[in-house]
C-alpha positions, 0 to 999 in steps of 0.5 A: 490462541492456537497459532496456526500460521496461515499467514506466515506460511502464505506468506513464504509462498508468496513471496518466493513466487513474486521474486520470480518476477521482482529479484532482491526485492524480499523485503519491499514484497514482505512490507507489500504483502503487509499493507495488502494482508491488512487491507491497506493501500501503497503509495510507491514512489520510485524512478521508472524502471524499477517493476513497479507493474510487475508487483502487483501484476505479480501478486494477482496472478498469485492468488487468483485475482482480478488486477486492473491498470488505468494511466493516469494523464490530465485528460482523465475523466472520474467516470473513468475510474468508477464506471459511468450509467450510459444510454443504450439507443436501442433498448431506451434503457440507462445501463451501468459500465462499472468502471476499473476499480471494480477489482482486486488490486487497482494500480494508478499509475502515476497517479499525480498526473491526474486532476483534484478532480479525478484524484479524488475519484479515489477517496471513497473507494480507499475510504469505506471501499465502495463507488457512488455512481449517479446516486448509487452506492455500490459495494466494492470486493473485501479483498480491495487494494489502491498501489498508486505510484508516482516518480519524484523527480518530475513534476511538471504536468503534475498534480499534488496529492492533498493531504487528506488522500497521502493519509489513505495510503497505510504506507510509502514505499520506495522499490529501489534498484535491485542489487547487483546479484539481482539485475544481474540476473535479469540480464541473464533471463533476457539473455536464455530468451525468457521474460523472468520467471513465472508467477503461477497461482498459489494461494487463493482468495480464500486463503486470504481471508483465512490470513485476514481473521488470523490476523484479527486474532492478534493481540497488542497488549496495553504497553504495546499500545501505549509505546506505538501511541507515544510514539506517534503523539510525538509527531505533533510535537516536534518543533521541525514538523509543521502536522504531525501523524493523525489519528488514521495513523493509530489506526493503520500501524494497529492494523499494520503490526498486528499483521506484521506480529502474524506474518511472522509467526506470532499471535502478538505483537512486538515494540519491533513490529512497530518501529520497523513498520514507523517509517512506510507507516507514518513518515509520509503521513507528516510535513515537515516546517521546512526543506524543499519538495526534493528533499521533504520524504528524506526529511520526513523519514530521518525525523520518524527514524529519531522519534525512533530513537527519542521515544523510550518502550516501558515494557511495565504495563 
């Protein structure tokens, strides 16, 4: 195939643009873009004030896309997300009021504060890319992404996400605190009277579609596919893992590694691509046999790191 590097060029443009408002987080931005290019959803677990909302808004502004944010609370209803048919008294007819999920980027802020009934309203949206209201099914945009946030330190007034919903997120990411240089830039921007860098529109929806078309042509060799599957199957056999990665995880890893390779300017996937994405794509899909909920994420990531050292790459297939 003739590699035009559409995805690599677009990645650099978007990363540079988003970095104007999210300082010192280029690595996380790149991984986030990998999920976006491959059509996946992201669960972002971090403490408040680290720039989660800024990340999604900056991405939407960068390609001129539509962006909606909903603060999840216990009294939020499913119809507040998907929409509702309401009665127009002056016409005597029912009309559809579409919910905020009809967008390109949907931010579910503190998703675990809503009830399971409301959380489940996102299941069809995330998996089938459609919404059903009163028996009528309507498609969502072909460029649609859910980013949900959770605070890892607060458990009162929250409802844990069921495994079936967590599994629908392609990746689980952590922004973390900015480094010294990044946090110093924040102070400088405030002192100079600026709110941050200016995010401009540097791409279009058509650019995103072109990048996805390029990703669809990325090749995975039998040897790399074998390594990927053996790594995932190893999560089902480890004595400390109660539930391993599901076949949906295989699909997610396949899509993510192809996007990562295209972002690097390649038309084929390498074992290093699998290793680079193993933790964000696989760690949240396993359930460990031991450890408290506070230690769950950390222990899951440690187990994936351990399996990466134990599963060999065999290139002679």
